[in-house]
DSSP file (Angstrom, degrees, kcal/mol; ACC not computed):
  #  RESIDUE AA STRUCTURE BP1 BP2  ACC     N-H-->O    O-->H-N    N-H-->O    O-->H-N    TCO  KAPPA ALPHA  PHI   PSI    X-CA   Y-CA   Z-CA
    1    1 A M              0   0    0      0, 0.0     2,-0.1     0, 0.0     3,-0.1   0.000 360.0 360.0 360.0 147.0  -87.3   30.0   97.6
    2    2 A E        -     0   0    0      1,-0.1     2,-0.1     2,-0.1     5,-0.0  -0.442 360.0-101.3 -76.4 143.8  -88.9   26.5   97.8
    3    3 A D     >  -     0   0    0     -2,-0.1     4,-1.8     1,-0.1     3,-0.3  -0.407  25.6-129.8 -64.4 139.9  -86.6   23.5   98.6
    4    4 A S  H  > S+     0   0    0      1,-0.2     4,-1.5     2,-0.2    -1,-0.1   0.721 106.6  59.9 -68.8 -21.3  -85.9   21.5   95.4
    5    5 A N  H  4 S+     0   0    0      1,-0.2    -1,-0.2     2,-0.2     7,-0.1   0.888 111.2  39.7 -72.3 -39.0  -86.9   18.2   97.2
    6    6 A N  H >4 S+     0   0    0     -3,-0.3     3,-0.6     1,-0.2    -2,-0.2   0.820 114.7  52.5 -79.8 -27.8  -90.4   19.6   97.7
    7    7 A Q  H 3< S+     0   0    0     -4,-1.8     2,-0.2     1,-0.3     3,-0.2   0.855 117.2  36.0 -79.9 -31.4  -90.7   21.3   94.3
    8    8 A Y  T 3X  +     0   0    0     -4,-1.5     4,-2.3     1,-0.2    -1,-0.3  -0.408  69.0 144.9-116.9  55.0  -89.8   18.2   92.2
    9    9 A R  H <> S+     0   0    0     -3,-0.6     4,-2.3     1,-0.2    -1,-0.2   0.883  72.0  50.8 -65.4 -41.8  -91.3   15.4   94.1
   10   10 A T  H  > S+     0   0    0      2,-0.2     4,-2.2     1,-0.2    -1,-0.2   0.885 110.4  49.8 -66.5 -39.8  -92.3   13.3   91.1
   11   11 A L  H  > S+     0   0    0      2,-0.2     4,-2.5     1,-0.2    -2,-0.2   0.936 112.7  46.3 -62.5 -46.3  -88.8   13.5   89.6
   12   12 A H  H  X S+     0   0    0     -4,-2.3     4,-2.2     1,-0.2    -2,-0.2   0.900 109.7  54.5 -65.5 -35.1  -87.2   12.5   92.9
   13   13 A F  H  X S+     0   0    0     -4,-2.3     4,-3.1     2,-0.2    -1,-0.2   0.932 110.6  46.0 -60.1 -47.3  -89.7    9.6   93.3
   14   14 A L  H  X S+     0   0    0     -4,-2.2     4,-1.7     1,-0.2     5,-0.2   0.888 110.5  54.7 -65.7 -35.8  -88.7    8.3   89.8
   15   15 A V  H  < S+     0   0    0     -4,-2.5     4,-0.2     2,-0.2    -1,-0.2   0.947 118.5  33.0 -59.7 -46.9  -85.0    8.7   90.6
   16   16 A K  H  < S+     0   0    0     -4,-2.2    -2,-0.2     1,-0.2    -1,-0.2   0.896 137.7  17.9 -81.1 -39.8  -85.3    6.6   93.8
   17   17 A R  H  X S+     0   0    0     -4,-3.1     4,-2.1    -5,-0.2    -3,-0.2   0.111  86.5 110.7-123.4  21.5  -88.0    4.0   92.7
   18   18 A G  H  X S+     0   0    0     -4,-1.7     4,-2.4     1,-0.2     5,-0.1   0.854  78.4  51.6 -69.1 -33.0  -88.2    4.2   89.0
   19   19 A D  H  > S+     0   0    0     -4,-0.2     4,-2.6    -5,-0.2     5,-0.2   0.914 111.0  48.0 -64.7 -43.7  -86.7    0.8   88.4
   20   20 A F  H  > S+     0   0    0      2,-0.2     4,-2.0     1,-0.2    -2,-0.2   0.884 112.9  48.4 -63.5 -38.6  -89.2   -0.8   90.7
   21   21 A V  H  X S+     0   0    0     -4,-2.1     4,-2.3     2,-0.2     5,-0.2   0.925 112.4  48.4 -69.1 -42.6  -92.1    1.0   89.1
   22   22 A A  H  X S+     0   0    0     -4,-2.4     4,-2.2     1,-0.2    -2,-0.2   0.921 114.0  46.1 -64.2 -43.2  -91.0    0.1   85.6
   23   23 A N  H  X S+     0   0    0     -4,-2.6     4,-2.3     1,-0.2    -1,-0.2   0.869 112.2  51.5 -64.0 -38.0  -90.5   -3.6   86.5
   24   24 A G  H  X S+     0   0    0     -4,-2.0     4,-2.2    -5,-0.2    -2,-0.2   0.890 111.2  46.3 -70.6 -39.0  -93.9   -3.7   88.3
   25   25 A I  H  X S+     0   0    0     -4,-2.3     4,-2.1     2,-0.2    -2,-0.2   0.933 113.9  47.9 -67.2 -43.9  -95.8   -2.3   85.3
   26   26 A A  H  X S+     0   0    0     -4,-2.2     4,-2.2     1,-0.2    -2,-0.2   0.895 112.1  50.4 -63.5 -41.8  -94.1   -4.6   82.8
   27   27 A L  H  X S+     0   0    0     -4,-2.3     4,-2.3     2,-0.2    -1,-0.2   0.886 109.0  52.7 -65.7 -38.6  -94.8   -7.6   85.1
   28   28 A A  H  X S+     0   0    0     -4,-2.2     4,-1.4     1,-0.2    -1,-0.2   0.922 110.6  45.7 -58.9 -43.6  -98.4   -6.6   85.4
   29   29 A V  H  X S+     0   0    0     -4,-2.1     4,-0.8     1,-0.2    -2,-0.2   0.877 111.6  53.1 -66.2 -37.7  -98.8   -6.4   81.7
   30   30 A L  H >< S+     0   0    0     -4,-2.2     3,-0.6     1,-0.2    -1,-0.2   0.889 110.0  47.3 -60.4 -42.1  -97.0   -9.8   81.4
   31   31 A L  H 3X S+     0   0    0     -4,-2.3     4,-1.2     1,-0.2    -1,-0.2   0.730 100.6  68.7 -74.1 -24.9  -99.4  -11.4   83.9
   32   32 A L  H 3X S+     0   0    0     -4,-1.4     4,-2.5    -5,-0.2    -1,-0.2   0.793  87.9  67.0 -66.6 -26.7 -102.3   -9.9   82.0
   33   33 A G  H <X S+     0   0    0     -4,-0.8     4,-2.2    -3,-0.6    13,-0.2   0.966 103.9  40.5 -63.8 -52.7 -101.7  -12.2   79.0
   34   34 A P  H  > S+     0   0    0      0, 0.0     4,-2.4     0, 0.0    -1,-0.2   0.819 113.2  54.8 -66.7 -25.4 -102.5  -15.5   80.7
   35   35 A I  H  X S+     0   0    0     -4,-1.2     4,-2.0     2,-0.2    -2,-0.2   0.936 109.6  46.2 -67.2 -44.1 -105.4  -14.0   82.5
   36   36 A V  H  X S+     0   0    0     -4,-2.5     4,-2.9     2,-0.2     6,-0.5   0.867 112.2  53.6 -64.0 -34.5 -107.0  -12.7   79.2
   37   37 A W  H  X S+     0   0    0     -4,-2.2     4,-2.5    -5,-0.2    -2,-0.2   0.944 110.5  45.6 -64.1 -46.7 -106.3  -16.2   77.7
   38   38 A L  H  < S+     0   0    0     -4,-2.4    -2,-0.2     2,-0.2    -1,-0.2   0.838 118.0  42.5 -63.8 -35.8 -108.1  -17.9   80.5
   39   39 A I  H  < S+     0   0    0     -4,-2.0    -2,-0.2    -5,-0.1    -3,-0.2   0.936 130.6  21.8 -78.9 -50.2 -111.1  -15.5   80.4
   40   40 A S  H  < S-     0   0    0     -4,-2.9    -3,-0.2    -5,-0.2    -2,-0.2   0.704  91.5-129.9 -96.0 -18.3 -111.5  -15.3   76.6
   41   41 A G     <  +     0   0    0     -4,-2.5     2,-0.7    -5,-0.5    -4,-0.2   0.464  60.3 137.6  84.1  -0.4 -109.8  -18.4   75.3
   42   42 A S    >   -     0   0    0     -6,-0.5     3,-1.1     1,-0.2    -1,-0.3  -0.723  39.3-163.7 -87.9 117.8 -107.8  -16.5   72.7
   43   43 A L  T >  S+     0   0    0     -2,-0.7     3,-1.1     1,-0.2    -1,-0.2   0.703  79.7  75.0 -75.1 -16.6 -104.4  -17.9   72.8
   44   44 A W  T 3> S+     0   0    0      1,-0.2     4,-1.5     2,-0.2    -1,-0.2   0.634  77.7  78.0 -68.4 -10.2 -102.9  -14.8   71.0
   45   45 A A  H <> S+     0   0    0     -3,-1.1     4,-2.4     1,-0.2    -1,-0.2   0.869  89.1  56.5 -68.2 -34.6 -103.2  -12.8   74.2
   46   46 A V  H <> S+     0   0    0     -3,-1.1     4,-2.1    -4,-0.3    -1,-0.2   0.953 110.1  39.3 -68.3 -49.5 -100.0  -14.5   75.7
   47   47 A P  H  > S+     0   0    0      0, 0.0     4,-2.3     0, 0.0    -1,-0.2   0.879 116.6  52.9 -70.7 -30.5  -97.5  -13.7   73.0
   48   48 A V  H  X S+     0   0    0     -4,-1.5     4,-2.8     2,-0.2     5,-0.2   0.920 110.2  48.0 -62.0 -45.7  -99.0  -10.2   72.6
   49   49 A A  H  X S+     0   0    0     -4,-2.4     4,-2.4     2,-0.2    -1,-0.2   0.876 111.2  50.5 -67.5 -37.5  -98.6   -9.6   76.4
   50   50 A I  H  X S+     0   0    0     -4,-2.1     4,-2.1     2,-0.2    -1,-0.2   0.945 113.8  44.6 -66.1 -45.2  -94.9  -10.9   76.3
   51   51 A G  H  X S+     0   0    0     -4,-2.3     4,-2.1     1,-0.2    -2,-0.2   0.893 115.5  47.8 -62.6 -42.5  -94.1   -8.5   73.4
   52   52 A A  H  X S+     0   0    0     -4,-2.8     4,-2.8     1,-0.2    -1,-0.2   0.879 111.4  50.3 -69.5 -38.5  -96.0   -5.6   75.0
   53   53 A A  H  X S+     0   0    0     -4,-2.4     4,-2.3    -5,-0.2    -2,-0.2   0.923 112.2  47.5 -68.5 -41.0  -94.3   -6.2   78.4
   54   54 A A  H  X S+     0   0    0     -4,-2.1     4,-1.8     2,-0.2    -2,-0.2   0.890 114.9  45.0 -65.2 -40.8  -90.8   -6.3   76.8
   55   55 A F  H  X S+     0   0    0     -4,-2.1     4,-2.2     2,-0.2    -2,-0.2   0.924 114.1  49.1 -66.9 -45.2  -91.4   -3.2   74.8
   56   56 A L  H  X S+     0   0    0     -4,-2.8     4,-2.8     1,-0.2     5,-0.2   0.867 109.5  52.6 -63.2 -37.2  -92.9   -1.3   77.8
   57   57 A L  H  X S+     0   0    0     -4,-2.3     4,-2.2     2,-0.2    -1,-0.2   0.903 110.3  47.4 -64.0 -43.8  -90.0   -2.3   80.0
   58   58 A L  H  X S+     0   0    0     -4,-1.8     4,-1.9     2,-0.2    -2,-0.2   0.922 115.0  46.3 -64.7 -43.6  -87.5   -0.9   77.5
   59   59 A I  H  X S+     0   0    0     -4,-2.2     4,-2.1     1,-0.2    -2,-0.2   0.934 115.8  44.2 -60.6 -52.3  -89.5    2.3   77.1
   60   60 A L  H  X S+     0   0    0     -4,-2.8     4,-2.1     1,-0.2    -1,-0.2   0.822 111.7  52.1 -70.6 -32.0  -90.0    2.9   80.8
   61   61 A R  H  X S+     0   0    0     -4,-2.2     4,-2.0    -5,-0.2    -1,-0.2   0.900 110.5  49.3 -66.4 -42.9  -86.5    2.0   81.8
   62   62 A S  H  X S+     0   0    0     -4,-1.9     4,-2.5     2,-0.2    -2,-0.2   0.900 109.6  52.6 -67.2 -41.5  -85.1    4.5   79.2
   63   63 A Y  H  X S+     0   0    0     -4,-2.1     4,-2.7     1,-0.2    -2,-0.2   0.929 108.2  50.2 -57.3 -47.5  -87.5    7.2   80.6
   64   64 A V  H  X S+     0   0    0     -4,-2.1     4,-2.2     1,-0.2    -1,-0.2   0.898 109.4  50.6 -60.5 -40.0  -86.2    6.6   84.1
   65   65 A E  H  X S+     0   0    0     -4,-2.0     4,-2.3     2,-0.2    -2,-0.2   0.914 109.2  51.7 -66.0 -40.0  -82.6    6.9   82.9
   66   66 A M  H  X S+     0   0    0     -4,-2.5     4,-2.6     1,-0.2     5,-0.2   0.936 109.1  50.3 -61.0 -45.5  -83.5   10.2   81.1
   67   67 A V  H  X S+     0   0    0     -4,-2.7     4,-2.8     1,-0.2    -1,-0.2   0.901 109.5  51.9 -56.6 -39.2  -85.1   11.5   84.4
   68   68 A R  H  X S+     0   0    0     -4,-2.2     4,-2.7     2,-0.2    -1,-0.2   0.919 110.5  46.7 -62.2 -45.7  -82.0   10.6   86.3
   69   69 A V  H  X S+     0   0    0     -4,-2.3     4,-2.3     2,-0.2     5,-0.3   0.921 114.3  48.0 -63.9 -43.3  -79.7   12.4   83.8
   70   70 A I  H  X>S+     0   0    0     -4,-2.6     4,-2.8     1,-0.2     5,-0.7   0.940 113.9  46.5 -63.0 -46.6  -81.9   15.5   83.9
   71   71 A V  H  X5S+     0   0    0     -4,-2.8     4,-1.1    -5,-0.2    -2,-0.2   0.915 114.8  47.6 -62.7 -42.9  -82.1   15.4   87.7
   72   72 A D  H  <5S+     0   0    0     -4,-2.7    -1,-0.2    -5,-0.2    -2,-0.2   0.841 122.1  32.9 -69.9 -31.0  -78.3   15.0   88.0
   73   73 A M  H  <5S+     0   0    0     -4,-2.3    -2,-0.2    -5,-0.2    -1,-0.2   0.806 128.2  27.3 -97.1 -29.8  -77.4   17.7   85.6
   74   74 A L  H  <5S+     0   0    0     -4,-2.8    -3,-0.2    -5,-0.3    -2,-0.1   0.752  97.2  79.9-110.4 -23.9  -80.0   20.4   85.9
   75   75 A L  S  <<S-     0   0    0     -4,-1.1     2,-0.1    -5,-0.7   -71,-0.0  -0.659  81.9-111.6 -91.4 144.3  -81.5   20.4   89.4
   76   76 A P              0   0    0      0, 0.0    -1,-0.1     0, 0.0    -2,-0.1  -0.358 360.0 360.0 -70.7 149.2  -79.6   22.0   92.2
   77   77 A K              0   0    0     -2,-0.1    -2,-0.0    -5,-0.1    -5,-0.0   0.457 360.0 360.0 -85.6 360.0  -78.2   19.8   94.9
């Protein structure tokens, strides 16, 4: 039988580095707002980016927590 660490690499990656990934993606979306504002001149891009980054951070962090619960309860140690 295959080792569980090799079989579920993505899950173990999210357990170890999920917070960093979620924060990085949300920060990238947050920084995209001022960049779009500078390129296009549309000031609405900044508040939209702030809202999208906050929502995305919430969704991604909850997903990481669900993966941690699944790994902790269902995968063999």
